N, C-alpha and C positions, 0 to 999 in steps of 0.2 A: 250180649257177647262183647268181649273186649279183646282187641288185638294190639300188640306192641311190637315195634321194630327198633333195633339199635345196632349200629356199627360198633363193635366191641374193641376195635383198635388192637387186634392181635394180642401178643404178650409183650407189649411195649410199655415204657415208663414204669411206674410202680404198680405193675399189673396185678399182683396179688392183692394189694390194698384196694385197687380199683374194683376188682371182682367182688370183694366184700361189700362194696357199695352197690354193685349190680345185684347181688343176692338179696340185699336189704330192699332194693327197689322192686325186685320181682315179688317179694312178699307183700309189699305195700300196694303195688299196682294190681296184683292178682288177675293178670290177663289170662284169658282162655287159651290164646295162641300167642307165641312169641317167635318172631323171625329175627335171628341174629345174623350179622355179617362178620366176616373176619375171625371165625373160629376155625383154625386150621389143624389144631391138635385134637385128634379124635379121642384120645384118652381123656383129655380135658373136657371134651364135649360130654362124655359119660359122667364125669364128675359134676359138670354143670347140672345135668338132669338129676343126679342123686342129691346134690346140695339144694336144689330148688324145689324138689318134691314133685316135679311133673311126672305123670305116669308114662308119657310117650316122648321119645326123641327120634327125629328124622334127620339123617345125614345124607348127603347127596351121592356119596360114592365117588365123587370127583374131588379134585383139589380146589374146591370152589370157595371154601370158607362159609358156606351158607348152611345153617341148620334151623330146625324148628323144634320148639318145645310145645307140647299140646296137652290139654286136659281131655281132648276128644280123640277117639280111636282113629288111628291111621288106617286108611283103606288101600291107598296106592301112592306111588311116587315116581317121579322121573326128573332127571336133570338135563337141561339143554346146555350144550357147549356152543356158545355163540361163534359163528364164523367170522363176525366182524371183530377185528383185533386192532387195537391202537398200535400205530407204528413206533410209539415210544415206550410201550410196555412189553416186557418179556414173559408175560403170562396171559392166559385167556380169561374171558368173562363168561358168566353163567346165569341161568335162571333155574330155580329149583321149585318144582311143583309137588304139592301133596294134596290128596283128597282126604277129608276127615268126615266122620259120621257124627252129625248133630241129631238132636231128638227128632226133628221133623224133616231135616234136609241133610243130604250130603253137601259139603262145601269144598270149593276149590280154593287153594291158597298158593300164591307164588311169591317167592323171595328172590331178590336180585341185587346186583351191585355192578354199576356201570363204570366205564373209564372216567378218570378223574381230571385230566388236564382241561383247564378252562377253554383253551383254544381248540379243543378237539370236539366241538359241538357236532360236526358232521359225523364223527365216529359214533357218538351217543345217539344221533338220529337213526342211524342204521341199526344200532343195538335195540332201540325201543321198537323199531319195526319188527325185528326178529322176536322180541319179547311179546309183542302184540299177537303175532301169528302163532306163537307157541301157546299163549294163553287161550286163544280161540280153539286151537286143536285139542288141547288137553281138557279144558274146562267145559267146552260145549255150552249147554244151557244152565249149568249149575250156578248158584250164587257164588260170586268170586271176589276175593280181595287180593290185591297185589301190593307188595310192600318192599321197602329196602332203601338202599343208598343209591340214588340216581345221579349224584354228583353234579347236579345242575339246578339252577334256580327255576322258580315257577313260571317265568315268562319267556323262557328260552324255547326254541323251536321244538325240541323233543317233547316238552311238557305240554305245549300248546297242541301238538299233534295228538297226544293221548287224550286231552280233554275235549278238543273240538272235533277232531276227525274220528276218533274212536269212542267218544262220548264217555270216557272214564270219569268218575267223580272223585276229585281230590277232597278227602274228608276233612281237611283242616280249615280251609278258608271260609267255608260256608257257615261254620259255627263260631268263627273268630274273625269277624269282619274287620278288615284293616290292620290286623295284627301281622307283624313280620314273621313270627314263628321261627326264628333263626335256629337251625340245628348245627350250623357251623358258625360259631359265635366267638369273637375275640375276648369275651368275658372268661372263656375257658383258655387257660395258658397253653394247653396242648394245641389248640387251634391257632392261637395268637402266634405261636412259634413258627407257623407256616404262612404268615401274613403275606410274604412275597410270592407265594404260590397259589393261594386260594383266598378269594374274597368272602366276607361274611354273607351267608345266604341260607335260605331254607332249601336243603338238598335231600332230606329224608322224608319219605312219603308213605301214606297208606291210601290206596285207591280202591274203590269198588267199581264194578262195571255197570251195575244198575241197582236201584233201590228195590230189592226183592228178598224174600225169605228173612233170614236173621239180619240182613243189611237194609231193611226197609227204611229205617230212620237213623240218622247220626245223632246220638244223644249228647256226646261230648267228644272233643278231640283236643289234645294238649301236648305241649312239649314236656318231656320228662327226662330224668337223669341230668338235670340242668343246675343242680346245686352242689357245691363242694362239701367235703367233710370238714371237720374242725381243723384238720391239718392242711386244708386247701387243696385236697386231691379231688379231682373229678372222676366220674365213672369211666369216661372215654374221651377221645378228642371230639367226638360227635355228641350231641344231645339226641335223645330218642323221641318217638312219637307214640302216643297211646290214644286209640280211638275206641269209644264205647258205642255200640249199636243197640237199637231196640226194634223188635219186630212188631 
């Protein structure tokens, strides 16, 4: 099973050309499940499904920007509206849960996007606690993957909480020992333009709660959508993450 996550940067910059790169990448990476952030236009979400050829599209029903594309049949879904709100943001944050039917198991998948300002680590800490509670409530004992734009580096308090207190497994570092795995990278001019606001970091993640079912072994995990077109256009301001599992 392959899972992919990418923050798509709304309809900013040369967005139509960027999306052509994303469509090319979706074909190349051939993920079973894709979690996108910052897709706010629901008509465009339908176009994404049609252009990409995925049989299933899940949208949250909230103005969350969170969607799933899936090759696996959708069984149920629910969107959490987080009560923790950044004092500097005039919008809410969300976590979007879907359950899908795989050959031998139903699987829980959660897509999220946390507050972005570096100095608001305490806000993100409360948000990951809400996220963790929501995951436990919805996923129960199902094999579970959590993905998205967490807007914080791997050694910050929220990420340490998920790894050490909740025992979630960050799929990237174990298979890429010592690699930075930057997903907010100044090689990308869209990220470099925000240098005064955001440092280079790995801020996009795919977690699993335990090594079970289709997530028994991480076969590979890599940064994707990290190369420009011949025109110098990148797919987004973020790079994505693609993790392949073996049972």
